[in-house]
Every structure is written in structure tokens, then in C-alpha cells.
N, C-alpha and C positions, 0 to 999 in steps of 0.2 A: 524377453528383455526389452524388445522394442515397445511393447505396451507400457512398461514401467517408464521408459523415457518419455513417451507421449503423455502419460498421466502426469508426470512431474512438470513437463513443459506446459500442459494445460493449467495446472494449479498455479504455477508462477504467472501465467498470462492473466488469469482471473484476478489474482492478487494485484497485479499491475493496474488493471482497469478499475478495481475498487479504490486503490490509492489515488489514481488520477481523478476519479469522480469526487473523492473526499477533498482533495486539494482544490479543485475547481469550485466545489460548493462552498468551501471555507472562504475563498476569495469573494464569491458572489454574495455571501452573507455579510462579510465585513464591509463590502462596498454598498450594502443595502439594496442590491438588485433583487435578492430573495429575502423573504420575510419568514421568520420562524413561527409566526402566528398562523401561517397557512398550514393546514393539517398534513397535506402531502409532503411539503418541504420539511416539516418538523419530523415526520416519520422517517423520511430518507436520511435526514441529518443524524438523528439519534441512532438509527440502525447502523449507519456507517461508523459513527463514533463507537458504538458497542463492539463492532467487529475489529476496529483498528486500535482502540485504546489499550488493550493488553500489550500489543507490540510497542506502541509509542511510550507507554509507561515504563517499560523495561529500559528503553533507550534513554528516556529523560533522567533516569537515575545516574547515568554516566556522563551526561552533558552538563556544562556549566549553566548556571541560571542566567538567562538573557531576557530581561523584562520586555514584553511586547513582541518578542520574536521566538517562535517555537521551531527549533531545528530538528526535532525528532522525526517529522515526516520526510525531511530531506535526507537524513541519515538512513532511514528505513528504505527510502526509494533508491538510494545509491547501493545499499546492501542487496536489494532485490535485483537490480541490474547486474551486479557482480555475480549473484547466484545464477541468473539466466545465462550469462556469458560462460560461466564455468560449466554449466550443464551442456550448452551447445558445443563448447570446445572439447568435451569428453563424450560426445555422441557416438564416437567410434567404439567405445567400450560397450555400449548397449547393442550395437549392431554386429559385434563379433560372434562367431559361432563357437 
């Protein structure tokens, strides 16, 4: 059971880092620090979008339309933090014999 706890914790940490990278890249692209015409930047951006868009798309269906402001990453990030805290608070379940 400890391995299951560690695997779930690792998966949530990887998702956390991917979301942080996507959020920071979106800021850098919007403030024109990064340019999507650069091949590496474009590949990273489209790869992160392809990973996270299924999650964001489901969240956007329930959120009100806010022009110019996408709240889906914020809601997904908060949900991820809640999942991490719930897993850590129930770690004793995984360590019991």
C-alpha cells in the first residue's frame, strides 16, 4: 500500500509541475517575452496545451464566460491542491497493516 501512496503522490506532483509550467508559459507568451514562432517554444506550448486542454475543457463547461480571463487553470490548480492535501491527510490509511 505504501507504493500506491507514493505513486499517487508522484503523479500529483508531476501534474502540479506541468500546470505551473503551463501557467508561467502563458504569462510569458502574453507579455511577449516568448515567441511562438520559435520552434522549441511552440513545441512546448502545444505539448502542454494538448496535455491540459482535456482537463480545462471539462472545467470551462461549468464556469461562466469571462471574456479575456480564463479561470479554468485556477480551478484545476485549486482542485489539484485539494487532492494533494486529501492524500497527505489520509496517508495513515496507506501505512496501516
